[in-house]
Structure formats: C-alpha cells, structure tokens
N, C-alpha and C positions, 0 to 999 in steps of 0.2 A: 300089492305092488304099486308104487307110484308111477303113473304113465310118464313116459319119456318122449320128448320130441325127437324127430330124426336128427336134428342138429345136436341135441344133447347126447344122443346115442353115439354119433360120430366122434364127438369130442371126448367121450369117456371110453370108447372102445380102443382096441389096440391100434397102433399106427398103421400096421399092415392092412387092417380092415378099412381104415379111412382111405388108404391108397387104392384098394380094390374098388371102393365106391367112386373114387375120383376117375379111375379108368373107365368105369361104366358110363359116367356122365360124359366124359370127353369123347367116348366112342360114338355118341349120338350126334356130335356137333357137325359131322360131315354131311348130315342129312338136311341141314338148314340151308335156307336161301343164301345167307351170308356166313359161310363157315368161318370159324375162328381157330383153325388148326392148320398144321403143316402136312397133314396126310396127303400123299401123292394122289392126284385126281386125274381122271381120264380126260384127254383133250376133247373139246366139244365138236371139233371138226378134224378132218385128217391132218396130222402134223408132219412137218418136214424136219423140224428140229426139236430137241428135248431140253436144250439149255442155251444160255447166251453168255458170251464173254465180251464185255464192252471195254474197248481200249479208248479211254477218254483222254483226248489231247486238250487239256484245259488252256484256254487263252486264244484259240482260233488259229489253226494252221493256215499258211498261205497256199491256197489251192493251185495257183498258177506256177508255183515253184516245187510242187510235189507230185500231184496226180492229174492235173488238168493242163495239158500241154497247150501253150499259146505261143507259137513262133513269132518272132518279130516280123513286121510287115515291111521293114526297110525305112519306115518313117522315123525320123529322129525322136519324136515325142510319143511314139506309140508304145504303150505298156505291153509287156509280155513276160514270158518266163526268163529269169536271169540266170538260171542254171541249165546245163545241158540235159536234154531228154533223149532216151533211146527206146526203141521198141523191143519188147521182151516176150519170150515164150512163143508157142505156136499161135497164140491169139494176137500177138503183135501189140499188146497194150503199151502205150507211151507212159513211161515212169521216169521220174527225175533221177539224176546221178546221185542225189542225196539218199536214195534208198537202194543201194546195190544188192543187199541181201534179201530184202523183201521182194525185189524185182525178180529174183530166182523163182518166186512163187506166183508170178503174174497170172499163170493159167488157173490159179485158185481164186483170183480176185474178181469181184463184181463192183465196178466203179459207178458211183452215183454222182454224176457231175452236174446235176440240176437242182441241188439242194438250195433251199432258202428258208428264212425265218422272219420274225416280225421286228426285231430290234438289233441294233449294234451295240447295246449296252451290255457289258460282260455279265453282271450279276443276273439281269433279267433274262438274257438269252440262255445262260447256263441253267437257270431254273426251268425255263421252258423246255430245253432239251431233256431234262431229267423228269419233269413232272407234267408237261403239257401246258402249264400255266406260267406266266412270267411275273405276275404280281401277287398272287395269293398262294398260301401254303396248300399244297396238294400232295397226295401220295407219290412217291418215286416210282419210276418205271419198274424197277426191280421188285418193289412192293406189290405192284399190280400183277406181275408175273407169279409171285408167290401166292397171292390170293387166288389166282386162276388155276394154278397147277400144283401148289404145295411143293414139297421137296422130295427128292428120290432117296434121301438118307435121313432117317429120323434122328440120327445122332448129330446132325449138322443143320445150320440155318438154311433157309431157302435162298437167301440173298446175302452176299458178302461184299463189302466195299473196302478195297485196299487203297492205302494212301489217301484216305478220304479228306475232303476239304471242309464240309460243314453239314450239320444234320439235315438241313432243308433239302439236300439232294439225295439222301438215303433214308429219310424218314417215311413213316406210313401215314402221317396226318390223320384223317378220319377213319382209315382202315384200322382194324385191330392191331395193336402194337407188335403182335407176333410176326407180322409181315415186314417190319422195318429191317433195313440192312444192318448187319453186324459189322461195325467198323474195325478194321485192323490197321493201325498206324494212322497218323494224321499228317496233313500236308507239311512236308519238310522234315518229318521224323526219319531217323535211320531205320529203314525197314528190317534190317537184320536184328534189331532189338524189339520190333513191334510184336505184340502178343495179345492174348485175351486175358487180361489180369483178373477178371471176375470168375474165371474157371480155374485159376491157379490156387495152389495152397496144399501143402502136404502135412498140415498140422494134425489132421485126423485121418483115420483109415476110411476107406471108401464105405465100409459097412456102417460106420458111425455117421458119416455124412448122409447116407441113405435114411437112417433112422431120424435124423434131424429134419430132413426134408419131408419125410412121411408125416411127422407130427404137424408141420406147417400146412402141408397139403390136405391133411384130414380136416383141419380147421377151415381151409379154403373151400373144401368140398361142402362143408356144412353151410357156409355163407352162400355158396352157389345154389343150394337147394332152396334157399329163401329168396334168392334174387335170380330167378331163371331168365336167361337171355341177356345177362349183364356181360357184354363182350369184353369190357375192360378187365373184369375179374377173370374171365375165361383166359384172356391173353396172359395175365399174370401167372396163372396156373401153368399154362403151356410153356411160358418162357422159363419158369423155374425148373420145370422138368427137362426142357431142352438144355439149359445150362448145366444140369447135372450130367446128362448123357454126353455132352460135349467134352467133358473131362477125359473120357476114354479115347476119343478119336482126334479131336482138334490139335492137341499138342504134337502128336506124331506128324500130322500134315504140315505143321509149321516148321518142323525140323528138317532142314535140307541136307543135313549131314549124311543122310542115307542115299543121296543122289550120287551117281558116278561123276568123277571129275570131268569127264568129257561133256556131260550134260551141263554142269555148272559153267564150263567154259563157253559152250555154245550160247547159253543165255547171258553170258558175261556177268555172272553173279559175283559181286565183290571186286570186279575188275574195272580199273579206270579206262576211259575211252579216249584214245589218242585221235585228235582232230588237227586240222590245219591251223587251228587257232590255239592249240595247247592241249593239255590233258584234262579231261573233265573228271569229276569225282566218281567213285565207284557207282555203278548203275543200280540204284534201287529198282529201276523199272524192270531190269532183267529178273530180279528176285520176285517181283510182283507177277510177271508173266509165268514164271515157273510155278509159283503158288497157285495161280489161276488154273494151270493145267492139272495140278494135283487136286484142287477142289472140284474141278469139273469131273475128273475121274471118280471122285468120291461121291458124286451125286448132288452137288450144290446146283441149284437151278439158274441162278443169275450171279455172275461175278463181274464186278467193275474194277478195272485197273486204271489208275490215274497217273498221267504225266503232265507236269506244268513247270514253267508257264511258257505257252506259245505266244505270249503277248509281246511280240517283237515290234517295236516302234522305231527307235533311233539306231539300232544295230541290226537291222533286219537280216542281212546276208549272213553275218557271223553267228548271230544267235539262232537263226533257223538251221544253219548247218550243224551247230552243236547239238541242238535238240534231235534232229534227224539221226545223227550218228549215235546218240544214246539209245534210241528206241529201235533202230533198224534191225540189228542182229537179234535182240530178244523177240521181236515180232516174227522174224523168219524162223527162229527156233521153235516158237509156239506153234506156228502153222505146220512146221515139219513134224513135230511131235504128235500133234492132234491127228495128222494124217496117218503117220506110221502106226499109231495105236488104235486106229479105227474109230476115232472120235469125231473127226471133222465132219463126216456126213450128218451127224446128229447134233453138232455144236455150231451155232451161228456166231461168228466172230464179227464184231462191229467196230469200225475205226472212224473217229471224227471228233470235232470240237464244236463250240457253240456258234461259230460263224467262220467266215473266211477273211481274206485280206485283198485289197486292190493290188494289182501288179505294179512293180517299179518301172519307171521310165528308163530306157537304156543308159542314159548318161546322168542319172540321178545321183548327184554328189552327196545328198543328205542321207541316203540309205534309210529312209523312213517309210513306214506303211501305216495304214489306218485299219478300220474295221469294215467288213463287207458282209452284211446279212442277206444281200440280194442274190448272191450266187456263190456256191462253194461245193466242196466235195466230201462225201463219206465213201467208205468202201465196206463191203461185206465179203465174207468167205465162209464156205461150208453151209450147213443147214439147208441144203436144197436149192441154193441160188445158182444162177448160170455162171460157170467159171469162165474167166477170160473174157468178160462181157462189160460193155460200157452202156449205161443207161443215162440219158439226159445230156445236156450241153449248156454251156454258158456262151455269151456273145464273144466275138473275136478278141476282146480284151480281158475276158474272164470276169467282167463286172456284174453281169446279171444272168440269171438262169433263164434260158429262152426255150429249151426243149426238155421234155420229160421232167417238168418241174415237180419237186417233192418238198413239201413242207414238213416240219417236225411231226405234225399230226399224221401225215402219210407214212413217214418212217415208222412211227410207233404202231400204226395200224398194220403195216406190212410185216413187222417183226412179230407182233402178236399173232397174226395169221399164220406165219411160219411155225409158231409154237402150237398151233391147233386151237387158238382162242379167237372167236369172232370179235374183232376189236371194238366195234361200235355197239355190241351187245354185252360186253363185259362191264357190268355196272355194279355199283354199291349204293344202297339207299342210305342217305344221310340228310338230316335236317329237312325232311319232307319231300326230297326228290332224289332221283337216281343220278349218280355221277359216273364218269368214265374218263379214262386216260386221254382219249382223243377229243375231249371237250364237247361243247354244244354243237360245234360245226361238224364233228365227226372227221374221221380220216379215211383216205382212199387207199385201198390195198392195191399195190402195184404188182399185179400178177405177171407182168412181162419179164421180171427179173428172175423168176423161178424156172428151173430146168424142167 
C-alpha cells in the first residue's frame, strides 16, 4: 500500500469524515491563549451583565437639551437648556421634554454626565468611541466582547451591527475575523428590506448545501493540519460553519411578522412620527430596537443599533426635536420589553454618541451649535448599574466635565468589567506586543455606578 499523508487521506475520504476531523480540530481551539472561535466562555471575574445593546446616536446629541439639565441663570448671554426639563420617577432625574416616553423609565437609567473624549472631529471621535483609537484601525468594541466571551448561541454571530455606517466601526482588525460584527443594513437603507444575503438562497436543499460545505471544509481541515495556528484559516472555517448554521435561525429573527400588532405599534415599526415640524418618515430605528430585543433573547452577545445624524448645526432646535421624537418611543419600548421579559438585569443598554454640543444662548437667532468633546452625557440601563442615578457633572454651562469625569477608555473598561472581563487584562498578542481595547493608558473601572 502506498503511504498516504493525513492531508491526502482527508481529501480522498468521505465528506463526513472530513467534517468530523474539522470538529475535532476546532474543539481544541478554546484551549489556546488567543482562541479563534465563538464558543461561550466563562467570565474571568464575577459578571453583572451577559450582553450589551449599544444605542449609538451618530453625530453627537446635545447633552444640555436632553439629559444634562442646565437652567438659565438669568443672564442674557448665558447658555443653558433651551427645552423644558422635569423631574421624573422616584429618583427625580431631570429629563428633557423631548424624551417623554423614555422619561417614564427614569428609575431604570444611570446618567453619566461627566463624559469627555479627545477630539471634536466626527470621524476620529466616532472611531475612538468604537475602537478606543481615533487614528489607527483597531478591533471594534463588539469584537473585543466576542473575543472575551464568545456567543451564547452557536447559530448566530456574537456581534451584530444594525444600520451600520462603515466597516471600521464593526471590524475585527487584528483579531480573528470570526469576531467582526455582522452588518445588517447600511446607513440610510430601508431596514425593512435589510437582510443577510449571504445566507439566503433556496436553489438547493439543506442536505445538498451541507454536502457542498463538508467537501470544502474537509479540504480546509487538511490545510489546517499543515498550518497549525493559522488563525485566519481557522476563522474562515468558523465563519463558513456559522454562515451555514445561521440559515436555520437568522431569517426567522429578522421576520417581524410574527410580532403582535401591539408590540409593533409600541416600537413604532413602519409608522411615521408626527412632530411639531411635520411628519418624519417611518421609523427604521423602531425596527432596529425590536430586532435588538429579539437578537438579545436569542443569545447574541453585542448588538449595536444606530440612529443618525445628530449632527445639528444650523437647525439645532428643529432637527434635535425630530431626532428625539423618532427614537424616544422605541427606546422606551425596548426598556419595557427587556424588563418585562426578565432580560434587563442581564442586558446592559448603552446610549450615547461621539461627543456633545455646546448650549445655545437664550436669544440665539442663528439656532446653530458646534461640537463639544469636553463634556457630554451617556446613559446606561440594566446590567447591574444603579437605577435612577446620576454620576458626574459638567460646569454650569455644560461646556466641560468637572466631576466624575469618564473618558471613552473608562467607559469601555467599566462595560467590560460589567461583563466579567478584566478590561486592562483582556489582551491580544499582535506584531510582537499585547493590545487591549483600553489602549496603552488603560481604563478606569467606575465601580460607583454599580448597585
């Protein structure tokens, strides 16, 4: 008998045998220092949350007109909130009139009013919010979470990015590609038509597709035997398997026709939003929030929901009001549903954008605002944070964070800590050194916000 190499044996054996060999190889990956798979992993420290829903307000919401109340001092030129604020809930949180539905959940919110970052340039600050770096390509926050914890559902990705803007904010960079975000919809696309085209197709029966994939994977397994430790190849294998498994579960999650009419109405799915400046187009944001709840229920670890643009310059009052009225009811519906379904305690909801905006002067006829990276607001809900709580503060004009200051690095560190990941020790070796989301400086875990 002519001796056969393991590679030749895998190539010539049945597809099923190659698949078994593949499973054996992949089963060992979780033992490596830098695992390249989505298997669920045990948190390294006690965890308060199991997953994150990031409500990304692209463009920079004006903090003094939403969640950072700054009453006028009586001086004509003194900036402050130009919309009315009221106290809500037993906690008495001050929330703008622009968020009447979200305000009903004031006792669930933890306001971070001392946020700050490094730059007022949109692209750079948006990148820093998502990756910790503002100039270089780095793994997205969601990719780091997937690397640290994997996914709770092996038929779905660990990270999904809805209404996404650009690959730089959901990519995995030097982390294995299996951790990058799976985009559904692009900025401006009708989310009712957004899907996962690469898993669609009924031209073959599932059994035939499985045989095709088994053949390819048996060849990949042979390559992997000759290239041990090749994480790019490992990620290709993992991604192809995940894509096949997603065919059975993802389409059903994207189909909202199974949702009761009452739920669709609360999220305002497909409904125009009537505002004092007219009727806005049907809210894709509501559809995103409902999809986020469904993906969270199904075990996805990190879901990003995007609304933009909050880049209000010349029509600040009108455009801010329109944006708030499009996101207010869906956010309230999401918080209510997560709470009613027992998911809020283990889901950390994060709201915010890449920076804030300076307050308008009382008699400002131009109705214009700029960018303010020196002080702005995020809020968190669920995931073990203190409900009805305010941490940090800006100065009397809202221009600069002066108390409880939190940089994006600190926000990242605190969220990772809530997930049971030691933020400054979650590293990946690349190009001769260890990298981390919180960068060389490291991030400070703000334990004061946890219950």
